[in-house]
PAZAPA-4460 file (N, C-alpha, C; in steps of 0.05 Angstrom, whole numbers, plus 32768, in hexadecimal, padded with zeros to 4 digits):
% residues 226
    n_x    n_y    n_z   ca_x   ca_y   ca_z    c_x    c_y    c_z   seq   type   mol
   845D   7DF7   8279   8464   7E0F   826A   8450   7E14   8253     1      M     A
   8446   7E2D   8252   8432   7E33   823D   843F   7E32   8221     2      L     A
   842F   7E2E   820D   8439   7E2B   81F2   8448   7E44   81E9     3      V     A
   8440   7E5B   81F4   844D   7E74   81EC   846B   7E75   81F4     4      W     A
   8471   7E66   820A   848D   7E66   8214   849D   7E4E   820C     5      E     A
   848F   7E39   8202   849D   7E20   81FC   84AB   7E22   81E1     6      R     A
   84C4   7E1D   81DF   84D2   7E1E   81C5   84C9   7E09   81B2     7      P     A
   84CB   7E0E   8198   84C4   7DFB   8184   84DB   7DE7   8181     8      E     A
   84D6   7DCF   8176   84EC   7DBD   8170   84FF   7DC9   815C     9      P     A
   8519   7DC2   815E   852C   7DCD   814B   8526   7DC4   812E    10      P     A
   852E   7DD5   811B   852A   7DCE   80FF   853A   7DB5   80F8    11      N     A
   852F   7DA5   80E7   853E   7D8D   80DE   8537   7D88   80C1    12      R     A
   8549   7D7C   80B2   8545   7D78   8096   8530   7D62   8091    13      P     A
   8517   7D6B   808A   8502   7D58   8085   84F4   7D61   806B    14      V     A
   84E6   7D4F   805E   84D8   7D57   8045   84C4   7D6E   8049    15      P     A
   84B5   7D6D   805F   84A0   7D81   8064   84A8   7D92   807C    16      A     A
   84AF   7DAB   8078   84B6   7DBC   808F   849E   7DC1   80A0    17      P     A
   84A3   7DC7   80BA   848D   7DCA   80CD   8494   7DDF   80E1    18      L     A
   847F   7DEE   80EA   8482   7E02   8100   8467   7E07   810B    19      S     A
   8466   7E14   8123   844C   7E1A   812E   843D   7E2D   811B    20      R     A
   844A   7E3F   810F   843D   7E52   80FD   842F   7E43   80E6    21      E     A
   843D   7E30   80DA   8432   7E20   80C4   841A   7E10   80CE    22      L     A
   841C   7E04   80E5   8406   7DF5   80F1   83EE   7E06   80F5    23      I     A
   83F2   7E1E   8101   83DC   7E30   8107   83CF   7E3A   80ED    24      V     A
   83DF   7E41   80DA   83D4   7E4B   80C0   83C2   7E35   80B3    25      R     A
   83CC   7E1C   80B4   83BC   7E07   80A8   83A2   7E03   80B7    26      A     A
   83A3   7E04   80D1   838B   7E01   80E1   8377   7E17   80DC    27      A     A
   8380   7E30   80D9   836F   7E46   80D4   8362   7E43   80B8    28      I     A
   8371   7E3A   80A5   8365   7E35   808A   834E   7E21   808C    29      R     A
   8353   7E0C   809B   833E   7DF7   809E   8325   7E03   80AC    30      L     A
   832A   7E12   80C1   8313   7E1E   80D1   8304   7E33   80C0    31      A     A
   8313   7E43   80B1   8306   7E57   80A0   82F4   7E4A   808B    32      D     A
   82FD   7E33   8081   82EE   7E26   806C   82D6   7E17   8077    33      A     A
   82D9   7E08   808D   82C4   7DF6   8096   82BE   7DF6   80B4    34      D     A
   82C8   7E0B   80C2   82C2   7E0D   80DF   82D5   7DFD   80F0    35      G     A
   82D2   7E00   810A   82E4   7DF3   811D   82E1   7DD5   811C    36      L     A
   82CA   7DCB   8113   82C7   7DAE   8112   82DB   7DA1   80FE    37      E     A
   82E5   7DB2   80EC   82F8   7DA8   80D7   8314   7DA7   80E1    38      A     A
   8319   7DB2   80F9   8334   7DB4   8103   833A   7D9C   8116    39      V     A
   834E   7D8D   810E   8359   7D77   811F   8377   7D75   8118    40      S     A
   8386   7D6A   812A   83A2   7D67   8125   83A7   7D55   810D    41      L     A
   8396   7D41   8109   8399   7D2F   80F2   8395   7D3F   80D8    42      R     A
   837F   7D4F   80D7   837A   7D5E   80BE   838F   7D73   80B9    43      K     A
   8399   7D80   80CE   83AE   7D94   80CB   83C7   7D86   80C0    44      V     A
   83CE   7D6F   80CB   83E5   7D60   80C1   83E2   7D58   80A4    45      A     A
   83CA   7D51   809C   83C5   7D4A   8080   83CA   7D62   806E    46      T     A
   83C0   7D79   8076   83C4   7D91   8066   83E2   7D97   8063    47      V     A
   83F1   7D92   8078   840D   7D99   8078   841E   7D82   806D    48      L     A
   8411   7D6B   8067   841F   7D54   805C   8434   7D49   806F    49      D     A
   842C   7D47   8089   843E   7D3C   809D   842E   7D27   80AD    50      V     A
   843C   7D18   80BD   842F   7D05   80CF   8423   7D14   80E7    51      R     A
   840C   7D0D   80F1   8400   7D1B   8107   8412   7D1C   8120    52      P     A
   8422   7D08   8125   8433   7D08   813D   8448   7D1E   813C    53      M     A
   844F   7D27   8124   8463   7D3D   8122   8459   7D56   812F    54      R     A
   843E   7D5A   812E   8433   7D73   8139   8437   7D75   8157    55      L     A
   8439   7D5E   8164   843B   7D5E   8181   8456   7D69   818B    56      Y     A
   8469   7D6B   8179   8482   7D79   8181   847E   7D97   8183    57      G     A
   8468   7DA1   8178   8463   7DBE   8177   844C   7DC7   8189    58      Y     A
   8438   7DB6   818B   8421   7DBC   819C   8419   7DA3   81AC    59      I     A
   840D   7DA8   81C3   8406   7D91   81D5   83EC   7D84   81CC    60      A     A
   83DB   7D92   81BE   83C2   7D86   81B6   83B0   7D9C   81AA    61      G     A
   8397   7D95   81A6   8384   7DA7   8198   837F   7DC0   81A8    62      K     A
   837E   7DBE   81C2   8378   7DD6   81D2   838E   7DEC   81CE    63      E     A
   83A7   7DE3   81CD   83BD   7DF6   81C8   83BA   7E01   81AB    64      E     A
   83B3   7DF0   8199   83AF   7DF9   817D   839A   7E0F   817C    65      L     A
   8384   7E0B   8189   836F   7E1F   8189   8379   7E39   8195    66      L     A
   8388   7E38   81AB   8394   7E50   81B7   83A6   7E5E   81A3    67      D     A
   83B5   7E4F   8195   83C7   7E5B   8181   83B8   7E68   816A    68      L     A
   83A2   7E5B   8161   8392   7E66   814C   8385   7E80   8154    69      M     A
   837A   7E81   816D   836E   7E9A   8176   8382   7EB0   8178    70      V     A
   839A   7EAA   8182   83AE   7EBF   8184   83B7   7EC8   8169    71      D     A
   83B9   7EB6   8155   83C1   7EBE   813A   83AD   7ED2   812F    72      A     A
   8393   7ECE   8134   837F   7EE1   812A   8380   7EFB   8139    73      V     A
   8389   7EFA   8153   838C   7F13   8162   83A0   7F26   8155    74      H     A
   83B1   7F1B   8143   83C3   7F2D   8135   83B3   7F40   8123    75      A     A
   839A   7F38   811C   8389   7F49   810B   8379   7F5D   811C    76      E     A
   8379   7F5A   8136   836A   7F6B   8148   837D   7F7F   8155    77      I     A
   8384   7F93   8146   8398   7FA7   8150   838A   7FC2   8154    78      R     A
   8382   7FC8   816D   8374   7FE1   8172   8386   7FF9   816C    79      P     A
   837B   800C   815D   838A   8024   8156   8378   803C   815B    80      V     A
   8383   8054   815B   8373   806C   815D   8380   8080   8170    81      G     A
   8375   8098   816F   837E   80AE   8180   836A   80B1   8197    82      E     A
   8374   80AB   81AF   8362   80AE   81C6   8354   8094   81CD    83      G     A
   834B   8092   81E6   8341   8079   81F0   8327   8070   81E2    84      R     A
   8316   8084   81DC   82FC   807C   81CF   8301   806F   81B4    85      R     A
   8313   807A   81A4   8318   806F   818A   8326   8054   818B    86      E     A
   8338   8051   819F   8345   8037   81A2   8331   8022   81AB    87      V     A
   831F   8029   81BD   830A   8016   81C6   82F8   800F   81AF    88      L     A
   82F1   8023   819E   82E0   801E   8187   82EF   800B   8174    89      R     A
   8308   8011   8170   8318   8000   815D   831A   7FE3   8167    90      S     A
   831C   7FE0   8182   831D   7FC5   818D   8303   7FB6   8186    91      L     A
   82ED   7FC2   818A   82D3   7FB5   8185   82D0   7FAF   8167    92      A     A
   82D6   7FC3   8156   82D2   7FBF   813A   82E5   7FAB   812E    93      E     A
   82FE   7FAB   8138   8312   7F97   812E   830A   7F7B   8137    94      A     A
   8300   7F78   814F   82F7   7F5E   8158   82E1   7F54   8147    95      T     A
   82CD   7F65   8141   82B7   7F5D   8130   82C1   7F55   8114    96      R     A
   82D2   7F65   8109   82DD   7F5F   80EE   82EB   7F44   80EE    97      H     A
   82FB   7F3F   8102   830A   7F26   8103   82F7   7F0E   8105    98      A     A
   82E1   7F10   8114   82CE   7EFA   8115   82C0   7EF6   80FB    99      V     A
   82BA   7F0C   80ED   82AD   7F09   80D3   82C0   7EFC   80BF   100      H     A
   82DA   7F00   80C2   82EE   7EF4   80B0   82F2   7ED7   80B8   101      E     A
   82F0   7ED1   80D2   82F5   7EB6   80DD   82DE   7EAE   80EF   102      H     A
   82C9   7EA5   80E3   82B0   7EA1   80F2   82B3   7E8F   810A   103      E     A
   82C5   7E7B   8109   82CA   7E69   811F   82D3   7E77   8138   104      W     A
   82DF   7E8F   8135   82E9   7E9E   814B   82D3   7EA4   815F   105      L     A
   82BA   7EA7   8155   82A4   7EAD   8167   82A0   7E98   817C   106      A     A
   82A8   7E7F   8176   82A4   7E69   8189   82BA   7E68   819E   107      D     A
   82CF   7E77   819A   82E7   7E76   81AC   82EC   7E8F   81BC   108      L     A
   82E4   7EA6   81B2   82E9   7EBF   81C0   82DA   7EC0   81DA   109      L     A
   82E8   7EC8   81EF   82DC   7ECB   8209   82DC   7EB1   8219   110      G     A
   82E3   7E9B   820D   82E1   7E82   821B   82FB   7E79   8228   111      G     A
   8311   7E87   8223   832B   7E7F   822E   833C   7E98   8231   112      R     A
   8350   7E98   8243   8361   7EAF   8246   8371   7EB3   822C   113      P     A
   8374   7ECD   8225   8383   7ED3   820D   839F   7EDD   8215   114      Q     A
   83B2   7ECA   8216   83CC   7ED0   8221   83E2   7ECE   820C   115      L     A
   83DB   7ECB   81F2   83EF   7EC9   81DD   83FB   7EE5   81D7   116      G     A
   8411   7EE6   81C9   841F   7EFF   81C4   840E   7F13   81B4   117      P     A
   83FE   7F0B   81A1   83EE   7F1D   8192   83D7   7F29   81A3   118      H     A
   83CA   7F17   81B3   83B5   7F21   81C4   83C0   7F34   81D9   119      A     A
   83D7   7F2E   81E4   83E3   7F40   81F8   83EB   7F5B   81EC   120      L     A
   83F5   7F5A   81D3   83FC   7F73   81C6   83E3   7F85   81C2   121      A     A
   83CD   7F79   81BA   83B5   7F88   81B6   83AB   7F93   81D1   122      G     A
   83AC   7F82   81E6   83A4   7F8B   8200   83B5   7FA2   820A   123      G     A
   83CF   7FA1   8205   83E1   7FB6   820D   83D9   7FD0   81FF   124      E     A
   83D2   7FD0   81E6   83CB   7FE8   81D7   83B2   7FF4   81E3   125      A     A
   839E   7FE3   81EA   8385   7FED   81F6   838A   7FF9   8211   126      V     A
   8398   7FEB   8222   839D   7FF5   823D   83AE   800E   823D   127      V     A
   83C1   8010   822B   83D1   8028   8229   83C0   8040   8221   128      A     A
   83AC   803C   8210   839A   8051   8208   8389   805B   821F   129      A     A
   8386   804B   8234   8376   8052   824C   8387   805E   8262   130      L     A
   839F   8066   825B   83B1   8073   826E   83A3   808C   827A   131      D     A
   83A4   808E   8294   8396   80A3   82A2   837B   809C   82AD   132      G     A
   8370   8085   82A4   8357   807B   82AF   835E   806C   82C9   133      V     A
   834D   806E   82DD   8351   8061   82F6   8358   8043   82F1   134      D     A
   836D   803A   82FD   8377   801F   82F7   8362   8009   82FC   135      V     A
   8351   800E   8310   833C   7FFA   8316   8326   7FFA   8300   136      D     A
   8325   800E   82F0   8310   8010   82DB   8319   8005   82C1   137      A     A
   8333   8002   82BD   833E   7FFA   82A3   8333   7FE0   8299   138      V     A
   8336   7FCB   82A9   832D   7FB0   829F   830F   7FAE   829C   139      M     A
   82FF   7FBA   82AE   82E2   7FBA   82A9   82DA   7FC8   828F   140      P     A
   82E8   7FDE   8288   82E3   7FEC   826F   82E9   7FD9   8257   141      V     A
   8301   7FCD   8257   8309   7FBC   8241   82F6   7FA4   8240   142      V     A
   82EF   7F99   8257   82DD   7F81   8257   82C1   7F89   824C   143      A     A
   82B8   7FA1   8252   829D   7FA9   8248   829E   7FAB   8229   144      A     A
   82B3   7FB7   821E   82B5   7FB9   8201   82B7   7F9E   81F4   145      V     A
   82C8   7F8D   8200   82CB   7F72   81F5   82B1   7F63   81F6   146      N     A
   82A2   7F65   820D   8289   7F57   8210   8275   7F60   81FB   147      A     A
   8274   7F7A   81F6   8261   7F85   81E2   8268   7F7A   81C6   148      Y     A
   8282   7F7C   81BF   828A   7F74   81A4   8286   7F56   81A0   149      A     A
   828E   7F46   81B4   828B   7F29   81B1   826E   7F21   81B0   150      I     A
   825E   7F2D   81C2   8241   7F26   81C2   8233   7F2D   81A9   151      G     A
   8239   7F45   819E   822C   7F4E   8186   8234   7F3D   816E   152      A     A
   824E   7F37   816B   8256   7F28   8154   824E   7F0A   8156   153      V     A
   824C   7F00   816E   8241   7EE5   8171   8224   7EE3   8168   154      R     A
   8215   7EF8   816E   81F9   7EF8   8164   81F9   7EF9   8146   155      R     A
   820A   7F09   813A   820B   7F0B   811D   8213   7EF1   8110   156      E     A
   8226   7EE3   811D   822F   7EC9   8112   8218   7EB5   8115   157      V     A
   820A   7EB5   812C   81F4   7EA3   812F   81DE   7EA7   811A   158      A     A
   81D9   7EC1   8114   81C5   7EC6   80FF   81CF   7EBD   80E3   159      E     A
   81E9   7EC1   80DE   81F4   7EB8   80C5   81F2   7E99   80C2   160      R     A
   81F8   7E8B   80D8   81F7   7E6E   80D7   81DA   7E64   80D4   161      R     A
   81C8   7E72   80E1   81AC   7E6B   80DF   81A2   7E6F   80C2   162      A     A
   81AB   7E85   80B6   81A3   7E8A   809A   81AE   7E74   8088   163      E     A
   81C7   7E6B   808C   81D2   7E56   807C   81C2   7E3C   8080   164      R     A
   81BA   7E37   8099   81AD   7E1E   809F   8190   7E1D   8095   165      A     A
   8183   7E34   8095   8166   7E34   808E   8161   7E3F   8072   166      T     A
   8175   7E4E   8067   8171   7E5B   804D   8160   7E74   804F   167      G     A
   815B   7E7E   8068   814A   7E95   806C   815A   7EAD   8076   168      M     A
   815B   7EC2   8066   8169   7EDA   806F   8155   7EEA   8081   169      D     A
   815E   7F01   808A   814E   7F11   809D   8133   7F19   8091   170      E     A
   8133   7F21   8077   811A   7F2A   806B   8106   7F13   8069   171      K     A
   8110   7EFB   8062   80FE   7EE4   8060   80F4   7EDC   807B   172      R     A
   8105   7EDE   808F   80FD   7ED7   80AB   80E7   7EEB   80B4   173      W     A
   80EB   7F04   80AE   80D7   7F18   80B6   80BD   7F13   80A8   174      Q     A
   80BF   7F0D   808E   80A6   7F08   807F   8097   7EEF   808A   175      A     A
   80A6   7EDB   8092   8099   7EC2   809C   808B   7EC7   80B7   176      S     A
   8096   7EDA   80C7   808B   7EDE   80E1   8079   7EF7   80E3   177      L     A
   8077   7F06   80CD   8069   7F1F   80CD   804C   7F1D   80D6   178      G     A
   803E   7F09   80CB   8021   7F06   80D2   801E   7EFF   80EF   179      S     A
   8030   7EEE   80F9   802F   7EE6   8116   8032   7EFF   8128   180      Y     A
   8046   7F0F   8121   804B   7F27   8132   8033   7F3A   8130   181      L     A
   8028   7F3E   8119   8011   7F4F   8116   7FFA   7F46   8128   182      E     A
   7FF4   7F2C   8127   7FDF   7F21   8138   7FE5   7F25   8156   183      R     A
   7FFE   7F20   815D   8006   7F22   8179   8004   7F3F   8182   184      T     A
   800E   7F52   8172   800D   7F6E   817A   7FF1   7F79   817B   185      F     A
   7FE0   7F6D   816A   7FC4   7F76   8169   7FB5   7F71   8184   186      A     A
   7FC0   7F5F   8194   7FB3   7F59   81AE   7FB7   7F70   81C2   187      T     A
   7FCA   7F82   81BC   7FCF   7F99   81CE   7FE0   7F92   81E6   188      G     A
   7FEA   7F7A   81E8   7FFA   7F71   81FF   8016   7F7B   81FF   189      R     A
   8020   7F83   81E7   803C   7F8B   81E5   803F   7FA6   81D7   190      F     A
   8034   7FBB   81E2   8033   7FD5   81D3   804F   7FE0   81CE   191      P     A
   8061   7FDE   81E2   807C   7FE9   81DE   808B   7FDB   81C7   192      A     A
   808A   7FC0   81C8   8097   7FB1   81B2   808A   7FB7   8197   193      L     A
   8070   7FB9   8197   8062   7FBE   817D   806B   7FD9   8171   194      A     A
   806E   7FED   8182   8077   8007   8179   8093   8006   816D   195      T     A
   80A5   7FF8   817A   80C0   7FF6   8171   80C1   7FE6   8156   196      V     A
   80B4   7FD0   8156   80B5   7FBF   813D   80A9   7FCD   8125   197      V     A
   8093   7FDC   812A   8086   7FE9   8113   8093   8003   810B   198      R     A
   809D   8013   811F   80A5   802E   8119   80C3   8033   8118   199      D     A
   80D3   8023   8126   80EF   8028   8128   80FD   8021   810E   200      A     A
   8113   802E   8108   8124   8028   80F1   8131   800C   80F6   201      A     A
   812F   7FFB   80E2   813B   7FE1   80E4   8157   7FE2   80D7   202      H     A
   816B   7FE5   80E8   8186   7FEA   80DF   8194   7FCF   80D8   203      L     A
   81A8   7FD2   80C6   81B7   7FBA   80C0   81CC   7FB4   80D6   204      D     A
   81DA   7F9E   80D4   81EC   7F95   80E9   8202   7FAA   80EE   205      A     A
   820C   7FB6   80D9   8222   7FCA   80DD   8219   7FE2   80ED   206      D     A
   8202   7FED   80E6   81F7   8004   80F5   81F0   7FFD   8111   207      H     A
   81E4   7FE5   8115   81DC   7FDD   812F   81F4   7FDA   8141   208      T     A
   820A   7FCE   8137   8222   7FCB   8146   822E   7FE6   814E   209      F     A
   8230   7FF8   813B   823D   8012   8141   822D   8023   8154   210      R     A
   8212   8022   8152   8202   8032   8164   8204   8027   8180   211      I     A
   8202   800D   8183   8205   8000   819D   8220   8006   81A9   212      G     A
   8235   8005   8199   8250   800C   81A3   8252   8029   81AC   213      L     A
   8245   803B   819D   8244   8057   81A6   8237   805A   81C1   214      D     A
   8221   804C   81C5   8214   804D   81DF   8227   8044   81F5   215      F     A
   8235   802E   81F0   8248   8024   8204   825E   8038   8209   216      L     A
   826A   8042   81F4   8281   8055   81F7   8278   806F   8205   217      L     A
   8260   8078   81FE   8256   8090   820C   8254   808B   822A   218      D     A
   824A   8074   8231   8248   806D   824E   8262   806B   825C   219      G     A
   8276   805F   824E   8291   805D   8259   829D   8079   825E   220      I     A
   829A   808A   824A   82A5   80A5   824D   8298   80B4   8263   221      E     A
   827D   80B1   8265   826F   80BF   827B   8277   80B5   8296   222      A     A
   827C   809B   8299   8284   808F   82B2   82A0   8097   82B9   223      R     A
   82B2   8096   82A6   82CE   809D   82AB   82D1   80BA   82B2   224      I     A
   82C1   80CB   82A5   82C3   80E8   82A9   82B8   80F2   82C3   225      G     A
   82AA   80E0   82D2   829E   80E9   82EB   82B2   80EE   8300   226      R     A
***
């Protein structure tokens, strides 16, 4: 039986109350502060001032805990809007915002089925907004938007982590590689890349995400409307 269907142990008079919600909140606090490496049943039990074995009455192990953590954050990913385009946009933007708030989520999204109540509620809202779309197209559309959002925000998180590790932000990175690129482009072997690097507007992450999302949504609308 999945954790979503398994009842919790009955309440009992103990010095430290416990529930799945308390366990998940403590685990999220640890992950938000120090990443997934900081999350273990022992550390969660320490935060809650209980013995680690007590946690096993509520969860089977760390994998279930990770599933519960992801679903808890899905409560923050609530697609809203009028019409399918705005709901799909909201799905992508809310996913990105949730990962920026909980960086560890980038390591878990897309890697396991999202079957918890909050994830299912969000999925229901998105699918309902696609009412009237050919039923065979619904899941590919949702999957495309999710893939774009997850891929984009994972890249942003990777850049953020690299900046923390090296102490080099984007401007410093560009400055350090500028002379190399100039020498390389001067060979004439990469004229298309040289034009883009030299002449195109260098947008920040917010603008880049929104423009790419517009391209995707335009394509979805064109395909659905055919």
